[in-house]
C-alpha positions in Angstrom: 5.4 -44.1 68.9 2.4 -43.5 66.9 3.5 -39.8 66.8 6.9 -41.3 65.3 5.4 -43.7 62.3 3.1 -40.6 61.5 5.9 -38.3 61.4 7.9 -40.7 58.6 4.1 -41.5 56.8 4.1 -37.7 56.3 7.9 -36.9 55.6 7.4 -39.9 53.0 4.8 -38.1 51.0 6.2 -34.6 51.5 8.7 -36.5 49.1 6.5 -38.6 46.5 4.8 -35.0 46.4 8.7 -33.6 45.7 9.7 -35.9 43.1 6.0 -36.1 41.3 6.8 -31.7 41.3 10.3 -32.2 39.7 8.9 -35.3 37.6 6.0 -33.8 36.3 8.4 -31.5 33.8 10.5 -33.9 32.8 10.6 -34.0 29.1 14.1 -36.0 28.4 15.5 -35.9 31.5 14.8 -32.0 31.1 13.1 -30.5 33.9 11.2 -28.2 31.8 7.7 -29.3 30.3 9.2 -28.3 27.2 12.0 -25.8 25.8 12.6 -23.5 22.5 16.1 -23.4 21.1 16.6 -20.1 18.6 19.4 -19.3 16.6 20.0 -16.3 13.9 20.5 -13.0 13.7 22.5 -11.0 16.1 21.0 -7.3 15.1 17.7 -8.8 17.0 19.3 -11.0 20.1 18.6 -8.4 22.8 14.9 -8.1 21.6 14.5 -12.2 21.5 16.0 -12.5 24.5 13.8 -9.4 26.0 10.7 -11.9 24.7 12.4 -15.2 26.1 12.6 -13.9 30.0 9.5 -12.3 29.8 7.7 -15.1 28.0 9.6 -17.4 30.9 8.2 -15.5 33.9 4.4 -16.0 32.1 5.5 -19.4 31.7 7.8 -20.4 34.5 7.5 -24.1 33.2 9.0 -23.5 29.8 13.0 -23.2 28.5 13.8 -20.3 25.8 17.3 -21.0 25.2 18.6 -17.5 22.8 22.0 -17.5 20.5 23.1 -15.6 18.2 25.7 -15.7 15.1 24.0 -14.4 12.2 20.6 -15.0 9.9 22.5 -17.2 8.4 23.3 -19.6 10.7 19.8 -19.6 12.0 18.8 -20.4 8.6 21.3 -23.2 8.3 20.1 -24.6 12.4 16.4 -24.3 11.4 17.5 -26.6 8.3 19.0 -29.2 10.0 16.8 -29.4 12.8 19.1 -27.8 15.4 16.7 -24.8 16.1 12.8 -25.2 16.5 12.8 -21.1 15.6 15.5 -19.0 13.2 15.7 -15.1 13.9 16.1 -13.0 10.6 17.0 -9.7 9.9 16.4 -10.5 6.1 14.1 -13.1 4.2 14.9 -16.9 3.5 17.2 -17.2 0.3 16.1 -19.5 -2.6 18.9 -21.9 -2.3 18.0 -22.1 1.5 14.2 -23.2 1.0 16.3 -25.7 -1.5 17.9 -27.2 1.2 15.0 -27.0 3.7 12.7 -28.6 1.0 15.5 -31.7 1.0 15.7 -32.4 4.4 11.9 -31.7 5.0 11.5 -28.4 6.4 9.0 -26.5 5.3 9.8 -22.6 6.2 7.1 -20.6 7.7 7.7 -16.8 8.0 6.5 -14.3 10.6 7.7 -10.8 10.1 8.0 -9.3 14.2 9.4 -5.8 13.5 11.1 -3.3 11.4 14.4 -2.0 12.0 16.5 0.9 10.7 20.2 -0.1 9.9 22.5 2.9 11.0 25.1 3.8 9.4 28.0 4.7 12.4 30.8 6.8 13.2 33.2 8.0 16.3 31.2 10.4 18.4 34.1 13.1 17.4 34.2 12.5 13.7 33.2 15.9 12.2 30.9 14.5 9.4 27.0 13.5 10.3 25.4 13.0 7.2 26.0 11.1 3.6 24.4 10.0 0.7 23.6 6.3 -0.6 26.3 6.8 -3.6 29.1 8.2 -1.2 28.3 5.2 1.2 28.7 2.7 -1.6 31.8 4.4 -2.3 33.3 4.2 1.1 32.5 0.1 1.5 33.8 0.0 -2.5 36.9 1.6 -1.1 36.5 4.7 -4.0 36.5 7.1 -1.5 39.0 6.3 1.0 39.8 9.7 3.1 37.7 11.4 5.5 38.2 14.8 3.9 36.6 13.7 0.4 33.2 13.5 2.4 33.6 16.6 4.7 36.1 15.3 7.2 39.6 15.2 8.8 42.7 14.3 6.0 42.7 10.7 8.2 41.8 7.4 6.4 38.5 5.9 6.7 38.2 2.5 8.3 35.4 -0.3 6.8 33.9 -2.1 9.2 31.4 -5.0 7.6 29.8 -7.6 9.3 30.6 -11.2 8.1 29.4 -12.5 5.1 26.4 -15.1 7.0 24.8 -11.7 8.6 21.6 -11.0 7.3 22.8 -7.1 8.2 25.8 -7.9 5.4 23.2 -9.6 2.8 20.9 -6.4 3.4 23.4 -3.5 3.1 25.0 -5.2 0.4 22.0 -5.2 -1.6 20.5 -1.7 -0.1 23.7 0.7 -0.2 26.4 -1.5 -2.6 24.0 -2.1 -5.5 21.4 0.4 -4.6 18.2 -2.5 -5.2 19.5 -3.2 -8.3 19.1 -6.4 -8.9 21.3 -7.3 -11.2 24.3 -5.6 -9.8 27.1 -7.1 -9.1 29.3 -4.7 -6.2 31.0 -6.2 -3.5 32.5 -4.9 0.0 36.3 -3.7 -0.7 38.4 -6.1 0.3 40.3 -3.6 2.8 36.7 -4.1 4.6 37.5 -5.5 8.3 34.8 -8.4 8.5 33.4 -8.2 12.4 31.6 -11.0 14.3 29.1 -9.0 15.6 27.5 -5.9 15.7 28.4 -5.2 18.9 32.0 -5.8 17.5 31.4 -2.7 15.3 29.9 -0.6 18.0 33.3 -2.0 20.3 35.2 -0.5 17.4 34.0 3.0 16.7 34.0 3.9 19.9 37.8 3.2 20.0 38.8 4.0 16.6 38.1 7.4 15.2 38.8 6.7 11.8 35.9 4.0 11.6 33.1 3.5 9.6 30.3 1.0 10.3 26.7 -0.3 10.0 24.1 -1.6 12.8 20.8 -2.0 13.5 19.2 1.3 14.9 19.0 -0.9 18.4 22.7 -0.1 18.6 22.8 3.7 18.8 23.7 5.6 21.5 25.3 8.2 23.2 28.8 6.8 22.5 29.0 6.7 19.3 27.1 9.3 16.3 24.7 7.8 13.8 25.1 9.6 10.6 21.7 11.2 8.3 21.7 9.3 5.2 20.1 10.6 2.2 19.3 8.6 -0.9 21.0 11.0 -3.4 22.4 14.5 -2.6 18.8 16.2 -3.7 17.1 14.6 -1.4 17.2 15.1 2.5 18.6 13.8 5.0 17.1 11.9 7.4 17.8 10.6 10.9 17.6 6.6 11.7 14.6 6.9 14.3 12.0 5.5 14.9 9.5 7.4 13.7 11.5 7.6 10.6 11.4 3.9 9.9 7.8 3.7 10.5 6.7 6.6 8.0 9.4 4.8 5.6 11.4 7.9 5.2 14.5 6.5 6.2 16.0 4.9 3.5 18.4 1.9 4.7 15.3 0.1 6.2 14.2 -3.7 6.6 11.6 -5.7 8.2 12.9 -8.6 10.7 11.5 -11.8 10.5 11.0 -15.3 12.5 11.0 -18.7 10.8 9.7 -22.0 12.3 9.7 -25.4 10.3 5.6 -25.5 9.3 2.7 -23.3 10.9 3.9 -23.6 14.4 2.3 -25.1 17.3 1.9 -26.1 20.7 5.0 -23.9 23.2 6.3 -22.2 19.7 3.6 -21.1 18.6 2.7 -19.5 22.0 5.3 -17.8 21.7 5.2 -15.8 18.4 2.0 -15.6 19.5 3.4 -13.4 22.6 5.9 -11.7 20.0 3.0 -10.3 17.8 1.0 -9.5 20.7 0.0 -5.9 22.2 3.1 -6.5 25.1 5.5 -8.5 22.5 5.5 -5.5 20.5 6.0 -2.9 23.5 9.4 -4.8 23.6 10.0 -3.8 20.3 9.6 -0.1 20.7 11.4 -0.5 24.4 14.8 -2.1 22.4 14.8 0.6 19.5 13.1 -1.3 17.1 9.6 -0.6 15.2 6.8 -2.3 16.2 4.2 -3.4 13.1 1.4 -3.2 15.5 0.7 0.2 17.4 
C-alpha cells in the first residue's frame, strides 16, 4: 500500500514538473520564451533563414519566423508593428520614414552584408558580357533582339522584380538611371514582373531568350551570370564575392536589417549574432559578402 501511495506521489510530482517545464516558456499561450518576426527582402531570405536556424539551435527556447515578400513589404510590416525586424536590400525611403514617424516607429538601421546583383541569362545563351548602357537599353526596350548584343536572332524576354522589391529599386537606380537621381527612366512596359528572385531564376533556366537580375546568391551552374562593365572602355567584371568586396563589380549594394528603435532583449541577441564572426561566416557561406572579416 505504501508503495502504491509513493508511486502516486512521484507521478504527481512528475506531472507538476512537466507542466512547469512547458509553462515556464509560455508567452501569451506560446510555448517559446520569446518569438521574433522577420519580414522583407526575398534577396536575403535564405541568409536570414540560415541565421535563424543557427540562432534557435543555440537558444532552443526562442522562436524565429522568417517571411519574404520584398523590402517594401518588410518596411510596411515594421511601420505597422507586425514584425520585429525588417530585412531589406535597400535603404529605407523618406516616405517610409515619414509613415513610421506618424505611427510612432523609429527605424534603426544595421548594415549586415554586401551583395552584387547578378544579371542572368540561360546557360545556352552565347552572350556572356554587357555594359551598363546595353543593360539600360535592354530593360527600357531600346534593344529588343539578342543579335544586337552579339547573340542569336531572337527576341529578348525581359524579367524584372515587382516594384515593392528592394532589388527592383536598386537596379532601377543603378542601371536604368545610371545613378542619376534626377533621371526618370523606368522599366519597359514589356517587362515581365516576377514575384521573387527564385521565379526569375526558374524562368531563365527554362527560357533561352530570357534575361533578368537577382542577388548573387542565386548564381549557380543552372544559369549563366554575365560580366558587366561600366562602359565599353572599362573592364568587364564578373559578379563574385572577391569583386564585390573590392568594389570592382559595378552593380553592388549593402544589405540591411531594421528594427523599431535600438533593439534590446532577444532582438538585440539576434542582431548581435548576425554581426558576430560566426554570423558573418554564414554571410559568406550563402554567397553574399561579409562586412567583417
